[in-house]
Phi, psi and omega in degrees: 000110184259045181204177182063032175284340174221154179182198184297340180276349186283161179275343179210160179286154179173177181296146180253345185218032181294132181291318182245158186301139179258101183290345180277349181273112183289343186254357186208132173250016184288148173202154177296318180301319179298319179293317180299314181290330174298315180295319179293323177294335177270018173075021172280123180301139182303321183284000174259359181262122177255123183284116179275137181223149182268140172255041179205164175244166175239135183255154178227133179275076181209168185265002177191170174289156174068030178230162176293155183214165178234093176076200184277157173293147177267108186234115180295134174078007180241126181277130175210153178286128184293340181268322184258344181059035182269134177232129179302141180302325182296344179261009183249149349285152179295161178303130180091350179264152176242134183263139177233143179252129179261099185294326183291320182263347183059066175198172183225162174213157179234138180226160176269121182300145175265184183301321181294320181292326179294333179265006178087008180245079184288145178289340182231122180287138178227153180273189184296337179272000181085010181283133182269192182270010177092001181260009179092162183277117176288135176257319178090185188300320185262008177289147181247008178142179179232142181236128178253140185191165168281158171220188186297329179288318179291327177298317178293319179297322180288330175295317177296324178296315179300316179294317183298318182270353180070036180287169186283344180146202181221156176218158182231144171240117352240173187295334183290339186275345185287160180280146176275354178275117184304322182289342181253337185301130177295316182295312183293323178291323176297310180297317181298322179292335177280357178120001179097162184297330181295321179290343176269000179080022181264130178292134178231178179299154179302132179104352178291125183264359177072202186277151174228143183280129179268008177100347179259126181301132178073015182225065180273143181235156181254115181290346181257041184283064181225181180295338179272355180241261185303317184289345179297335180297332180297326182271347184229066182292147177233197178292344180276317177258117183247126184242149169210185180292337186234348186221145175224136183222145171248108186254107181280333186289349178277348186277000000 
């Protein structure tokens, strides 16, 4: 299970599904990578390990990452459980929030811009990938909280991780939370990074050409990343794509 490393029970806000350790978090040295290697060190075969990922975010009513908080963020028009502060990924980022991807930790967060950010003078400098200076995302006076979650970039990075370590595949909790937009969907971006639905043995609409190599090892992309290509797998599940009301999995070890 590669999620729920942070939440409403924690003493401070922080990433909940970071692949690699977050050295800026004073309260947690947890990481998905650490858990995976612990299992492998305990003689669990790599191809028997399924990487768990969340199709939801967790909100914190605080003005930045790595700080104490009181309950869930107050977000107009977004439904979340008052006890768990869970928001479906398909509803992220909320209106008025800006999403940033942390390439080093392989996770994402969304914050509400403050007055300075609205005028183009952000309190925290970020690069083209949205990576900050390591001090957490500033929300500012008018911010209503911070939300941590996976996004399409982290889904692709985790797919490459699964291939590199030879893991058994990936799963999400839960299937209802993912986006129906292929370009945003966690599942579709994960599958596409593995080479596309055709390479997974999934039947798709006629004309799907599957994955094509862009020249980078381990970075295959599907030129048909549309509803007639990658998204067709949602309507035609096989033994590779397993669906239920709460769980979805891509199992490579069955092939």
